[in-house]
N, C-alpha and C positions, 0 to 999 in steps of 0.2 A: 471445560469444553469450549471451544474458541467458535465462537460464531460464526457463519455463515450466510454472505450476503452472493448474490445472485449478477452475473457483468447485469443484465437490468436494471436491479436495487441499485447498484454501487452510479449504473452512468445514471439513472434518477439526482441519484444523492450529490454527484457531480455539478450537476448543469443546475441544480440548489443551488450550490456551495454550502453542502452542511454536510462534506462528508473530509478526509485529511484522505490520499492515496497515495501509500509507503509502495514502492515498483522492488520488491528483493534479486529482481532480476544482473547478469552484469551490468557493468558501466553501456558494454557496444552493445548490446542489445539490446538498455536501455535508449539510447541514441539514437536507433534505426526507429525507432515511434514508441509510444509510451499515452497513458490515460492522463486524458489531459489534466496540466496540472499536476503532477505526479512530481512525489519525490521520492530519487535513489538514494536506496540504500542497501547496497550489496548482503546478502544476508552471511555471508563469510563476515562482513565486514561489522553487521548489528552491534553484532556485543559488544566492541568498543567504540561505538559511531553514534552511540540511541543520546547521551548526555550532550551530542554537538545539536539535539535538532530541537527549536524553542517551544512544545508542547503546549499546545492550548486545550479549548476546553470541545473545539471539534472534533467528533467521534471520530476513530480510523479504521482503514479500510486496506491493508497486505493483500497486495498481488503479483505473484508467481504464473512460468510458463503453463503450469496444468494444476495450480492450486494446492500445495501439498508443503512442499516448505513459503509456502506462505501461512501454514494453522503456525507452525513452529515458530518464523518472525512475530505472529502474531501471540503467542504466549510469549517472549520475551516483552517486547515493546508493555504486555497489561502487564508483566510483573517488574517493569521497571518505577519507582519511584519518583522520577517526575511528571510522570504519568497521572492526570486524575482520576481520580475513585469514579465518576461522570459519568467519563469517556469509556465510550464505549468499542474494544479494541476486535477486528475481525478479521476475515479475510475471505474473497476472491472466490468463491467455489466456481473447479473450473478454470482458475485464471483465466489468460493472453488465450490460449487459443477453445475459447469459447465469447470470446471478446468478439462478438463484432459491429460495435458503434468503431468514429475514426478515432487513429490512434494522434498525439503529439508529435510529433520531428524535434530533436534537440537542437534546435538555431544557431547555442552556442557551440555545439560543436565542430 
């Protein structure tokens, strides 16, 4: 079973710099605004792109629109051999629908 973090817990850990956010939404949604510091790995691309990421010892939380597909993404990332066994991989409960904090626009687009 995948651990779930509340948006408040995710926000606090993002502020502390103790978690990496993987946003599984399509790139167009990500570009309109995302959790600060998040990386975009759309769910459909995740299986073939998971090895592109330099997974360090930072805990990971997956975020999606409503907190459902992020559970699948967290399971996939957690099973990837490039992720250290000491790293916690979680899902953000309620997804972006429940995120009440400021979003970061993608200035590169």
